[in-house]
C-alpha atoms as one frame of an Amber mdcrd trajectory, in Angstrom:
protein
  10.420   6.635  -4.368  11.285   6.539  -0.694  14.902   6.058   0.296  16.078
   4.942   3.685  19.369   4.869   5.495  18.358   1.401   6.695  19.216  -1.812
   4.915  21.957  -2.722   2.464  23.624   0.051   0.466  22.710   0.594  -3.187
  24.322   2.642  -5.879  24.803   6.121  -4.511  25.131   4.822  -0.952  21.384
   4.788  -0.194  19.170   1.827   0.457  15.508   1.854  -0.351  12.843   0.749
   2.054  12.107  -1.953  -0.527  15.601  -3.364  -0.006  15.457  -2.970   3.758
  12.300  -5.100   4.067  13.664  -7.815   1.805  12.070  -6.949  -1.504   8.823
  -7.844  -3.185   8.039 -10.843  -0.969   7.451  -8.448   1.938   4.953  -6.403
  -0.060   3.180  -9.559  -1.244   2.703 -10.600   2.404   1.639  -7.112   3.453
  -0.951  -6.845   0.698  -2.237 -10.383   1.324  -2.786  -9.479   4.983  -4.396
  -6.185   4.016  -6.846  -7.711   1.548  -7.798 -10.452   4.011  -8.987  -7.591
   6.218 -10.660  -5.743   3.339 -12.620  -8.873   2.419 -13.913  -9.110   5.996
 -15.082  -5.464   6.103 -18.457  -4.885   4.408 -17.794  -1.170   3.907 -14.352
  -1.610   2.347 -15.167  -4.582   0.165 -18.237  -2.696  -1.048 -15.965  -0.072
  -2.596 -14.544  -2.600  -5.059 -16.201  -3.015  -8.466 -15.788  -6.799  -8.199
 -15.878  -7.579  -4.479 -15.918 -11.340  -5.132 -12.559 -11.177  -6.911 -10.066
  -8.945  -5.124  -7.077 -10.576  -6.807  -6.627  -7.876  -9.508  -6.747  -5.130
  -6.853  -4.362  -7.124  -4.679  -1.857  -7.386  -7.505  -2.107  -3.673  -8.362
  -1.490  -2.616  -4.755   1.361  -5.078  -4.334   3.095  -3.774  -7.461   2.396
  -0.135  -6.591   3.770  -0.397  -3.044   6.844  -2.277  -4.190   7.553   0.435
  -6.748   6.727   3.334  -4.442   9.110   2.101  -1.777  11.991   1.616  -4.220
  11.408  -1.653  -6.073  10.900  -2.466  -9.730   8.799  -0.161 -11.892   6.433
  -2.945 -12.953   3.356  -1.009 -11.824   4.132   2.007 -14.019   5.367  -0.183
 -16.855   2.003  -1.977 -16.915  -0.415   0.800 -15.906   1.326   4.118 -16.490
   1.539   6.863 -13.888  -0.234   5.846 -10.655  -2.630   8.879 -10.656  -4.001
   7.688  -7.328  -6.588  10.429  -6.802  -7.960   9.993 -10.309  -8.131   6.212
 -10.005  -9.940   6.437  -6.650 -12.272   9.312  -7.583 -15.179   7.089  -8.723
 -15.447   5.602  -5.219 -16.952   7.442  -2.251 -14.165   7.580   0.299 -15.439
   9.312   3.408 -13.752   9.506   6.825 -15.266   6.153   7.841 -13.912   4.407
   4.730 -10.536   6.095   5.218 -10.381   4.980   8.848 -11.397   1.425   7.962
  -8.717   1.351   5.258  -6.150   2.561   7.774  -7.279  -0.023  10.344  -6.908
  -2.790   7.762  -3.452  -1.537   6.801  -2.423  -1.149  10.449  -3.435  -4.756
  11.078  -1.513  -5.878   8.009   1.612  -3.975   9.067   1.390  -5.481  12.535
   1.037  -8.969  11.027   4.157  -8.671   8.868   6.177  -7.210  11.754   8.580
  -4.862  10.018  11.127  -3.120  12.192   9.855  -0.132  14.146  11.676   2.373
  11.918  10.460   0.824   8.660   6.935   0.449  10.018   6.928   4.133  10.982
   8.119   5.179   7.528   5.415   3.128   5.812   2.722   4.267   8.264   3.572
   7.897   7.569   2.984   7.275   3.888  -0.226   5.274   4.424  -1.831   7.886
   6.665  -0.991  10.664   4.213  -2.209   8.659   1.211  -5.436   7.580   2.915
  -6.336  11.170   3.692  -5.407  12.272   0.169  -7.832   9.703  -1.285 -10.732
  10.968   0.860 -13.253  12.640  -1.428 -16.382  12.887   0.726 -17.339  14.097
   4.194
């Protein structure tokens, strides 16, 4: 979980990024914007087992990001530990796929217009995670 000094205080005097962006509605918008871009990218959409129905993937990412950034634990409650590398291992994620994923996420972040500080915190995570998922050259 990521904590932030931004946003309203929580127990212990720290606010989460989740709180600072206004909760789950922010992550729903972010993921909607992201998957609109995924659907328009032949390489990215081709990585999905069911490219004609991205709704299950959309919901998983929305719940994961909400939880990761300090929201409810619904993702783990429903799916267990995220195990991101294991879950992504069956898909060939090379530098091109990674960069396309990052471009789609960058566009989504720009569309939802979080504050500069919150955007930077999320972008740091996304760039690290995208590289960690890469499993091919």
